[in-house]
C-alpha positions in Angstrom: 17.8 7.2 -18.5 15.0 9.5 -17.6 15.6 12.9 -16.0 13.8 13.7 -12.8 11.4 16.2 -14.5 10.7 13.9 -17.4 10.1 11.0 -15.0 7.6 12.9 -13.0 5.8 14.0 -16.2 5.8 10.5 -17.6 4.4 9.0 -14.4 1.7 11.7 -14.3 0.7 10.9 -17.9 0.8 7.1 -17.2 -1.6 7.5 -14.2 -4.0 9.7 -16.1 -4.1 7.2 -19.0 -4.7 4.4 -16.5 -7.7 6.2 -15.1 -9.2 7.0 -18.5 -8.7 3.4 -19.7 -10.2 2.0 -16.5 -13.3 4.1 -17.0 -13.6 3.0 -20.6 -13.0 -0.7 -19.6 -15.8 -0.5 -16.9 -18.2 1.0 -19.3 -17.5 -1.6 -22.0 -17.7 -4.5 -19.6 -21.2 -3.4 -18.4 -22.5 -2.7 -21.9 -20.8 -5.9 -23.3 -22.4 -8.1 -20.7 -25.8 -6.5 -21.0 -25.8 -6.7 -24.8 -23.9 -10.0 -25.1 -21.6 -8.4 -27.7 -18.3 -10.3 -28.0 -16.9 -7.2 -29.9 -17.7 -4.9 -27.0 -16.3 -7.4 -24.5 -13.1 -7.8 -26.6 -12.7 -4.1 -26.6 -13.3 -4.1 -22.9 -10.5 -6.6 -22.5 -8.3 -4.3 -24.6 -9.1 -1.3 -22.4 -8.5 -3.3 -19.3 -5.2 -4.3 -20.7 -4.4 -0.7 -21.4 -5.3 0.1 -17.8 -2.9 -2.5 -16.4 -0.2 -1.6 -18.9 -0.4 2.1 -18.1 -0.3 1.3 -14.4 2.7 -1.0 -14.9 4.4 1.8 -16.8 3.7 4.1 -13.9 5.3 1.6 -11.4 8.3 0.9 -13.6 8.9 4.5 -14.5 9.0 5.2 -10.8 11.5 2.4 -10.3 13.6 3.5 -13.3 13.8 7.1 -12.0 15.7 6.0 -8.9 19.4 7.0 -8.8 22.2 4.5 -8.9 22.9 2.7 -5.7 25.3 0.0 -4.4 23.3 -2.9 -5.9 22.6 -1.0 -9.2 25.7 1.0 -10.0 24.3 2.0 -13.4 20.9 2.9 -12.1 17.5 1.3 -12.5 16.8 2.2 -16.1 16.3 -1.4 -17.2 13.1 -1.5 -15.3 11.5 0.2 -18.4 12.3 -3.0 -20.3 10.5 -5.1 -17.8 7.4 -2.9 -18.3 7.6 -3.7 -22.0 7.8 -7.5 -21.3 4.7 -7.3 -19.0 2.8 -5.5 -21.7 3.7 -8.1 -24.3 2.6 -10.9 -22.0 -0.6 -9.1 -21.4 -1.3 -8.6 -25.1 -0.7 -12.3 -25.8 -2.9 -13.4 -23.0 -5.7 -11.1 -24.2 -5.4 -12.3 -27.8 -5.5 -15.9 -26.7 -8.7 -15.2 -24.7 -10.4 -13.4 -27.6 -9.4 -16.1 -30.0 -10.8 -18.8 -27.7 -14.1 -16.9 -27.4 -14.3 -16.4 -31.1 -13.7 -20.1 -31.9 -16.2 -21.1 -29.2 -18.8 -18.8 -30.8 -18.4 -20.6 -34.1 -19.3 -23.9 -32.4 -22.2 -22.3 -30.5 -23.7 -19.8 -33.0 -26.4 -17.4 -31.9 -28.3 -14.6 -33.6 -26.6 -11.3 -33.6 -28.7 -8.6 -32.1 -28.3 -4.9 -32.8 -27.7 -3.0 -29.7 -27.8 0.8 -29.8 -26.0 0.9 -26.4 -23.2 -1.2 -27.8 -22.8 0.9 -30.9 -22.9 4.1 -28.9 -20.3 2.7 -26.4 -18.0 1.9 -29.3 -18.4 5.3 -30.8 -17.7 7.0 -27.5 -14.7 4.7 -27.1 -13.4 5.6 -30.5 -13.6 9.3 -29.7 -12.0 8.8 -26.2 -9.2 6.7 -27.7 -8.5 9.4 -30.3 -8.5 12.0 -27.5 -6.1 9.9 -25.4 -3.8 9.4 -28.4 -3.7 13.2 -29.0 -3.0 13.7 -25.3 -0.1 11.2 -25.4 1.3 12.6 -28.6 1.3 16.2 -27.2 3.0 14.9 -24.0 5.7 12.9 -25.7 
């Protein structure tokens, strides 16, 4: 069970990570669509999934922080497990979509074009993901 102070801090981190992931997802979607890069679009899907997962964490951490009540005499801590379940479903859905697009691209091949914008976006994404990871490890 989360303490009140830890819960507030965890929710603050979750919302910040959601915002950062949303910005990365939007950037990757635009560049992925403009460049036609399945790799960038797949990464955009991953970032969008991170956005949703972080927001789900925010919501369920808020629920889990509630004190015990008549209907939940042991508290609401199990809500954290529901957040994990949603994240798993989200990951499986994203993986199925990327797999579908990859198989489809084998049956409809096209020439791969080098896109400086796509490469720059992925480098920026790598740096931002590293920074987010450091941020999360320092807040844990």
